[in-house]
C-alpha positions in Angstrom: 42.7 30.3 54.5 42.8 26.6 53.7 39.5 26.8 51.9 40.7 29.1 49.1 43.3 26.7 47.6 40.8 23.8 47.8 38.1 25.9 46.1 40.6 27.0 43.4 41.7 23.4 42.8 38.1 22.3 42.5 37.3 25.1 40.0 40.3 24.2 37.9 39.3 20.5 37.8 35.7 21.5 36.7 37.1 23.9 34.1 39.5 21.2 32.7 36.8 18.6 32.3 33.9 20.7 30.8 35.5 20.8 27.3 35.7 17.0 27.2 31.9 16.8 27.5 31.2 19.5 25.0 29.7 18.4 21.7 31.8 18.9 18.6 29.4 19.7 15.8 32.3 19.6 13.2 33.4 16.1 14.0 32.5 13.5 11.4 30.0 10.8 12.3 31.2 7.3 12.4 30.0 3.8 13.4 26.5 3.4 14.8 25.6 7.1 14.8 26.5 7.4 11.1 24.6 4.2 10.2 21.5 5.4 12.2 21.6 8.8 10.4 22.1 7.1 7.1 19.3 4.6 7.8 16.9 7.5 8.5 17.9 9.1 5.1 17.6 5.8 3.2 14.3 4.8 4.8 12.4 5.5 1.5 14.8 3.6 -0.8 13.7 0.0 -1.1 13.6 -2.7 -3.7 9.9 -3.1 -4.8 8.2 -6.5 -4.6 8.3 -6.5 -8.4 12.1 -5.8 -8.4 12.6 -8.6 -5.8 10.7 -11.1 -8.1 12.8 -10.0 -11.1 16.1 -10.5 -9.2 15.0 -13.9 -7.9 13.9 -15.1 -11.3 17.0 -13.7 -13.0 19.3 -15.8 -10.7 17.2 -18.9 -11.2 17.4 -18.6 -15.0 21.1 -17.3 -15.0 22.8 -19.4 -12.3 26.0 -18.0 -10.9 28.1 -19.7 -8.3 27.8 -18.2 -4.9 28.2 -19.4 -1.3 26.4 -18.0 1.8 28.3 -15.6 3.9 29.7 -16.6 7.3 27.1 -15.9 10.1 29.1 -13.1 11.6 29.4 -11.2 8.4 25.8 -12.0 7.3 24.6 -10.4 10.6 26.4 -7.2 9.7 24.9 -7.0 6.2 21.8 -5.1 7.1 19.7 -2.1 6.0 21.1 1.2 7.2 24.6 -0.2 8.0 27.8 0.4 6.0 28.8 -2.5 3.8 31.3 -4.5 6.0 34.9 -3.6 5.0 36.8 -6.3 3.0 33.6 -8.1 2.1 33.7 -9.9 -1.3 31.2 -8.2 -3.6 30.4 -8.0 -7.3 28.4 -5.6 -9.3 25.1 -7.2 -10.4 24.9 -8.1 -14.1 24.0 -5.2 -16.3 21.2 -7.0 -18.0 19.6 -7.5 -14.5 20.2 -3.9 -13.5 18.4 -2.7 -16.6 15.3 -4.7 -15.7 14.7 -3.1 -12.3 14.4 0.5 -11.1 17.6 1.6 -9.4 17.5 5.2 -8.0 20.2 7.5 -9.1 23.2 7.3 -6.8 22.6 3.7 -5.9 24.0 0.4 -7.3 22.9 -3.2 -7.1 25.6 -5.7 -5.9 25.9 -9.3 -5.0 27.4 -10.4 -1.8 27.5 -14.2 -1.3 23.9 -15.3 -2.0 22.5 -11.9 -1.1 21.7 -9.0 -3.4 22.2 -5.5 -1.9 21.2 -2.0 -3.0 24.1 0.3 -2.0 24.2 4.0 -1.7 27.3 4.9 -3.7 28.6 7.8 -1.8 28.5 6.3 1.7 28.4 2.5 0.8 25.4 2.2 3.2 23.1 -0.7 2.5 19.7 0.7 1.5 18.1 -2.7 1.0 19.0 -6.4 1.1 17.4 -9.4 -0.6 18.8 -12.3 1.5 19.4 -15.8 0.3 18.6 -15.4 -3.4 18.0 -19.0 -4.5 20.6 -20.3 -7.0 20.2 -23.7 -8.6 
């Protein structure tokens, strides 16, 4: 008769732990999973080589003060990742934005000496042009 209480206790332990491992399809995605999913969606959104040349030339002819990002923050500024919170950013000048092809739902911003293409809804980095030379 000792076996029954042990079996019942084991069954209760298993029943209590199963919901903890069940996948919740309604839970919002955060962190790495969200960035990976967004990266897959944003895979086709890139600055063209021509756009990169226009951006580089623009900042060479229209110098604006900028300093490089600290290494820890610069490492987190990458394609498919959310824009790091609290990072100092500015909208790219409108005359530059008019010269390149920015897809609907995206914006061009400057972050330190980098220029980023951001998906507006999620603030995920679609593309990065690192270390734009500034005289």
